[in-house]
VMD Tcl script that draws the C-alpha trace (Angstrom):
set ca {
  {-125.61 -35.86 1.73}
  {-122.80 -36.44 4.17}
  {-124.63 -38.28 6.93}
  {-122.31 -36.83 9.57}
  {-122.46 -33.16 8.56}
  {-124.33 -31.01 11.07}
  {-123.62 -27.89 13.05}
  {-122.70 -28.89 16.62}
  {-124.08 -26.79 19.46}
  {-121.91 -23.68 19.87}
  {-121.99 -23.64 23.67}
  {-121.95 -26.43 26.19}
  {-125.15 -26.30 28.25}
  {-124.58 -27.39 31.87}
  {-127.18 -29.68 33.38}
  {-129.59 -27.71 35.56}
  {-129.37 -28.31 39.27}
  {-133.16 -28.62 39.34}
  {-133.09 -31.65 36.97}
  {-134.75 -34.57 38.73}
  {-136.31 -36.83 36.09}
  {-134.32 -38.54 33.35}
  {-136.09 -39.85 30.26}
  {-134.49 -42.01 27.60}
  {-135.04 -42.50 23.86}
  {-133.02 -44.74 21.54}
  {-132.35 -44.03 17.86}
  {-131.86 -47.19 15.81}
  {-131.40 -47.84 12.12}
  {-129.24 -49.49 9.52}
  {-125.61 -48.79 8.80}
  {-125.19 -45.21 7.52}
  {-128.84 -44.21 8.07}
  {-127.87 -41.03 9.97}
  {-128.26 -41.95 13.64}
  {-125.08 -40.17 14.75}
  {-126.12 -37.14 12.74}
  {-129.60 -37.04 14.26}
  {-128.34 -37.25 17.84}
  {-125.79 -34.55 17.14}
  {-128.17 -32.19 15.38}
  {-130.72 -32.09 18.19}
  {-128.53 -32.39 21.30}
  {-128.02 -29.28 23.43}
  {-124.53 -30.48 24.29}
  {-121.71 -31.60 22.06}
  {-122.67 -35.27 21.68}
  {-120.57 -38.13 22.90}
  {-119.72 -40.26 19.90}
  {-117.96 -43.59 19.68}
  {-117.46 -43.22 15.94}
  {-114.23 -44.74 14.68}
  {-112.53 -44.61 11.31}
  {-113.40 -47.57 9.14}
  {-110.41 -49.73 8.24}
  {-109.56 -52.59 5.94}
  {-110.57 -54.97 8.73}
  {-114.20 -54.21 7.90}
  {-113.87 -55.10 4.22}
  {-116.12 -57.99 3.35}
  {-118.00 -57.52 6.64}
  {-119.58 -54.08 6.32}
  {-121.82 -53.65 3.28}
  {-121.08 -50.21 1.81}
  {-123.73 -50.38 -0.90}
  {-125.17 -46.87 -1.23}
  {-122.79 -45.41 1.37}
  {-119.41 -45.72 -0.36}
  {-118.29 -42.31 0.94}
  {-118.80 -43.31 4.57}
  {-115.49 -43.19 6.47}
  {-116.55 -43.68 10.10}
  {-118.82 -45.98 12.04}
  {-120.34 -46.07 15.53}
  {-118.88 -48.92 17.57}
  {-120.82 -48.55 20.84}
  {-123.37 -45.71 20.95}
  {-123.91 -41.99 20.50}
  {-125.18 -39.88 23.37}
  {-126.95 -36.53 23.48}
  {-129.07 -34.53 25.91}
  {-132.08 -32.22 25.75}
  {-133.46 -30.29 28.74}
  {-137.25 -30.43 28.46}
  {-137.98 -28.12 31.39}
  {-136.57 -27.25 34.81}
  {-136.85 -30.80 36.14}
  {-136.98 -33.19 33.14}
  {-134.05 -34.16 30.92}
  {-134.19 -36.33 27.81}
  {-131.21 -38.53 27.04}
  {-130.73 -39.75 23.47}
  {-128.80 -42.90 22.63}
  {-127.90 -43.72 19.04}
  {-127.38 -47.45 18.50}
  {-124.70 -48.87 16.19}
  {-126.01 -50.06 12.84}
  {-123.80 -52.98 11.86}
  {-124.90 -56.50 12.64}
  {-121.71 -57.24 14.61}
  {-122.74 -54.61 17.18}
  {-126.40 -55.57 17.52}
  {-125.68 -57.36 20.82}
  {-125.51 -53.87 22.39}
  {-129.08 -53.01 21.49}
  {-130.85 -54.79 24.34}
  {-128.78 -52.85 26.87}
  {-129.56 -49.59 25.12}
  {-133.28 -50.46 25.10}
  {-133.33 -50.99 28.88}
  {-135.30 -48.20 30.55}
  {-136.19 -46.50 27.28}
  {-139.58 -44.84 26.79}
  {-139.52 -45.47 23.06}
  {-137.43 -45.40 19.94}
  {-136.91 -43.74 16.59}
  {-136.27 -46.13 13.71}
  {-134.29 -44.09 11.18}
  {-134.67 -45.36 7.62}
  {-132.48 -44.86 4.55}
  {-134.60 -45.82 1.55}
  {-131.45 -46.55 -0.48}
  {-130.87 -49.47 1.89}
  {-134.41 -50.27 2.97}
  {-133.68 -53.92 3.76}
  {-131.46 -52.74 6.65}
  {-134.59 -51.47 8.38}
  {-136.35 -54.82 8.70}
  {-134.16 -56.04 11.55}
  {-134.53 -52.75 13.44}
  {-138.31 -52.83 13.27}
  {-138.44 -56.55 14.09}
  {-136.31 -55.99 17.19}
  {-138.43 -53.06 18.36}
  {-141.64 -55.05 17.89}
  {-140.16 -58.08 19.67}
  {-139.18 -55.85 22.60}
  {-142.67 -54.31 22.71}
  {-140.95 -50.94 22.32}
  {-143.15 -48.10 21.03}
  {-141.50 -46.41 18.07}
  {-141.90 -44.04 15.16}
  {-140.25 -44.45 11.77}
  {-138.40 -41.46 10.33}
  {-137.32 -41.54 6.68}
  {-134.02 -39.70 6.39}
  {-134.18 -38.15 2.93}
  {-131.00 -38.58 0.94}
  {-130.58 -37.08 -2.57}
  {-132.00 -39.26 -5.30}
  {-134.09 -41.36 -2.91}
  {-137.57 -39.96 -2.37}
  {-140.23 -42.67 -2.64}
  {-143.63 -41.64 -1.26}
  {-144.28 -42.49 2.37}
  {-147.14 -44.83 1.52}
  {-144.73 -46.94 -0.56}
  {-142.22 -46.97 2.29}
  {-144.95 -48.07 4.73}
  {-146.00 -50.87 2.40}
  {-142.40 -52.01 1.80}
  {-141.72 -52.13 5.55}
  {-145.09 -53.81 6.23}
  {-145.53 -51.15 8.88}
  {-148.66 -51.12 11.02}
  {-150.84 -48.17 10.01}
  {-150.90 -46.94 13.61}
  {-147.11 -46.46 13.72}
  {-146.23 -42.86 12.78}
  {-144.12 -42.54 9.61}
  {-142.57 -39.17 8.84}
  {-139.99 -37.52 6.61}
  {-136.92 -35.95 8.15}
  {-133.52 -34.47 7.47}
  {-131.31 -35.74 10.27}
  {-128.81 -32.92 9.66}
  {-131.16 -30.19 10.86}
  {-132.16 -29.42 14.42}
  {-135.78 -28.57 13.62}
  {-136.37 -31.72 11.59}
  {-134.82 -34.01 14.20}
  {-136.78 -32.22 16.92}
  {-140.00 -32.81 14.96}
  {-139.25 -36.54 14.93}
  {-138.85 -36.59 18.72}
  {-142.06 -34.60 19.16}
  {-143.87 -37.13 16.96}
  {-142.58 -39.93 19.18}
  {-143.68 -38.16 22.38}
  {-147.14 -37.55 20.92}
  {-147.38 -41.21 19.94}
  {-146.33 -42.33 23.42}
  {-148.95 -40.00 24.93}
  {-151.59 -41.42 22.59}
  {-150.70 -44.98 23.55}
  {-150.89 -44.12 27.23}
  {-154.31 -42.52 26.81}
  {-155.53 -45.61 24.94}
  {-154.28 -48.04 27.58}
  {-157.02 -49.61 29.73}
}
mol new
graphics top color blue
foreach p $ca { graphics top sphere $p radius 0.5 }
foreach p [lrange $ca 0 end-1] q [lrange $ca 1 end] { graphics top cylinder $p $q radius 0.2 }
display resetview
């Protein structure tokens, strides 16, 4: 699967004049997990991407194990938008995956309602830092397993490998498709609602 292959929105959707409330969600994950693809597949506008062509300067720094065909990388963030209703707008920020850009994460987390941790089971170890950072920030999150060909371990094995709390939602997804990415965001919103209802 080409992690950056998705059908961009055919028409630019202008922001409604009635929009008053902005909500923010961050998509994090390891290098090549599909964050840019997820933001692009679900955004109602053509997403802003800071993806750059990978060069020889990254050799020996970026680990391409399992993603040898990858030719571009996010160097700041990806940005997309979804109008929820007449007054509420959801902004999506995709964080860069390489360790050298992790310093940007805290700024992306600021003001966020929650996060999606996107997992590539071919490179599962890349997910540990993402989940650790989210837990350290006290950021509510769901884990979405982006299914690549030849990598389909059962979700219970993924949960055990990540040592994921049983209360944290863990779901399958295909980041290339609008409906699948939308389902991930809905799962996060439901989880946030559940946490709010449980709060004293």
